[in-house]
C-alpha positions in Angstrom: 57.1 93.0 49.9 54.5 95.8 49.9 51.9 93.6 51.7 54.1 93.1 54.8 52.4 94.0 57.9 53.8 95.0 61.3 53.8 91.3 62.4 55.8 90.3 59.4 58.4 93.0 59.9 58.6 92.2 63.7 59.1 88.5 62.8 61.9 89.3 60.4 63.7 91.5 63.0 63.4 88.8 65.6 64.9 86.3 63.2 67.7 88.7 62.6 68.4 88.8 66.3 67.8 85.1 67.2 68.9 83.2 64.1 72.0 81.1 63.8 73.9 84.1 62.4 71.9 86.6 64.3 73.0 89.4 66.7 72.3 87.4 69.9 74.2 84.3 68.6 77.1 86.5 67.5 77.3 88.3 70.9 77.0 85.0 72.7 79.9 83.5 70.7 82.0 86.6 71.4 81.3 86.4 75.1 82.2 82.7 75.2 85.4 83.4 73.4 86.2 86.1 75.9 85.4 83.7 78.8 87.6 81.0 77.2 90.6 83.5 76.9 90.1 84.6 80.5 89.9 81.0 81.7 93.2 80.2 79.9 94.8 83.3 81.4 93.7 82.3 84.9 95.0 78.8 84.5 98.4 80.1 83.2 98.6 82.7 86.0 97.8 80.1 88.6 100.4 77.7 87.3 103.0 80.5 87.3 102.1 81.6 90.8 102.2 77.9 92.0 105.7 77.6 90.6 106.8 80.9 92.2 105.3 79.7 95.6 107.3 76.5 95.3 110.5 78.4 94.6 109.9 80.7 97.5 109.0 77.9 99.9 112.3 76.1 99.0 114.3 79.3 99.5 112.6 79.9 102.9 113.5 76.3 104.0 117.1 76.9 102.9 117.3 80.2 104.7 115.8 78.7 107.8 118.4 75.9 107.7 121.2 78.4 107.2 120.0 80.5 110.1 119.9 77.5 112.4 123.5 76.6 111.4 124.6 80.2 112.1 122.9 80.2 115.5 124.5 76.9 116.4 127.9 78.2 115.4 127.3 81.4 117.3 126.4 79.5 120.4 129.5 77.3 120.0 131.8 80.3 119.6 130.3 82.1 122.6 130.8 79.0 124.7 134.4 78.7 123.5 135.3 82.3 124.5 133.5 82.4 127.8 135.8 82.9 130.7 136.6 79.7 132.6 134.8 81.0 135.7 131.5 81.1 133.9 131.8 77.5 132.7 
């Protein structure tokens, strides 16, 4: 070990960083795990928002239908109570 030169020490350090269990590999795996978690979260959030959109679209259609019925009834009642001279 006493005969190691600068090149040997540098080579060992590079192996520590680039080896299978090295720092770079570990950081890469951590980053990939984080990306995987974020991707799953995005998928789950998108699914949840799509469901919410579907519910709101259905509620809007129901509200629109109800408003049309109310307008129709209002028009009918106005017509019923108009004085005969306006008819």
